[in-house]
C-alpha positions as MATLAB code, in Angstrom:
seq = 'MRHLDAELVGFRTQFLGQVGDWDGAAFTEFDLNDLAPTDSSMLVDGYQALAIAFEKRILEFNDHPNSEAYSSVVSGCISCHQKACPGPLERIAKRELP';
ca = [
      27.902  102.802  129.497;
      28.890  104.807  126.450;
      32.400  105.221  127.829;
      32.676  101.444  128.371;
      31.334  100.834  124.865;
      34.048  103.297  123.468;
      36.619  101.273  125.375;
      35.408   97.946  124.006;
      35.560   99.326  120.466;
      39.127  100.732  120.980;
      40.427   97.496  122.459;
      38.778   95.352  119.744;
      40.349   97.574  117.184;
      43.690   97.389  118.849;
      43.691   93.700  119.162;
      42.568   93.168  115.539;
      45.012   95.604  114.249;
      48.014   94.331  116.208;
      47.222   90.614  116.401;
      47.189   89.914  120.090;
      49.001   92.951  121.555;
      46.985   93.924  124.687;
      49.868   95.659  126.552;
      48.674   98.563  128.565;
      44.984   97.955  128.030;
      42.753   98.622  130.969;
      39.050   99.375  131.302;
      37.928  102.390  133.477;
      36.572  100.856  136.599;
      33.008  101.860  137.616;
      30.897  100.847  140.550;
      27.709   99.925  138.465;
      25.610   99.882  141.576;
      26.262  103.598  142.062;
      25.376  104.661  138.612;
      21.845  105.904  137.882;
      19.943  103.762  135.310;
      18.506  105.320  132.247;
      15.120  103.925  133.357;
      14.069  102.464  136.712;
      12.827   99.297  134.794;
      16.483   98.239  134.387;
      16.805   97.676  138.107;
      15.583   94.028  137.875;
      15.975   91.270  140.479;
      19.573   90.105  140.334;
      20.944   93.347  138.953;
      23.251   93.859  141.869;
      24.795   90.395  141.462;
      25.267   90.879  137.774;
      26.974   94.268  138.454;
      29.387   92.627  141.023;
      30.181   89.820  138.600;
      30.824   92.296  135.816;
      33.117   94.381  137.986;
      35.201   91.229  138.616;
      35.521   90.673  134.904;
      36.731   94.113  134.489;
      39.362   93.658  137.244;
      40.460   90.267  135.816;
      40.966   92.016  132.364;
      42.801   94.937  133.969;
      45.026   92.479  135.824;
      45.832   90.324  132.779;
      44.574   91.894  129.521;
      44.146   89.272  126.865;
      41.612   88.161  124.303;
      39.849   85.715  126.737;
      39.455   88.264  129.393;
      38.105   90.791  126.868;
      35.614   88.132  125.690;
      34.644   87.571  129.278;
      33.802   91.345  129.708;
      31.637   91.200  126.489;
      29.904   88.069  127.862;
      29.255   90.026  131.048;
      27.611   92.792  129.071;
      25.428   90.420  127.229;
      24.410   88.588  130.428;
      23.272   91.731  132.100;
      21.501   93.255  129.106;
      19.631   90.116  128.403;
      18.082   90.382  131.862;
      17.926   94.114  132.382;
      17.921   96.146  129.179;
      17.868   94.096  125.913;
      18.033   97.239  123.616;
      21.765   97.240  123.080;
      22.226   93.525  122.531;
      22.814   93.780  118.797;
      25.339   96.623  119.341;
      27.131   94.555  122.089;
      27.318   91.531  119.764;
      29.429   93.691  117.287;
      32.046   94.041  120.122;
      32.825   90.243  120.144;
      36.028   89.143  118.756;
      36.022   87.040  115.514;
];
């Protein structure tokens, strides 16, 4: 997740600095269902569905990187963390575009 957060920060900075230039932007693709959680309490009912939905958002961004697809990825982070691990929500909110 730290790697994903670093990519979010980088893309946000790139977009804000170049006003809409998303050329070449692509998130690293992870199978979130294969990653070990920091704490087993994060494996809540519905986690697998959230992970699959999030992976689709990543693929959509990678296929057509733009501000809307980026915002969809951030929304996916928020959706999952609201249910499974609310700690980083304040940090994730800082990744949203203005």
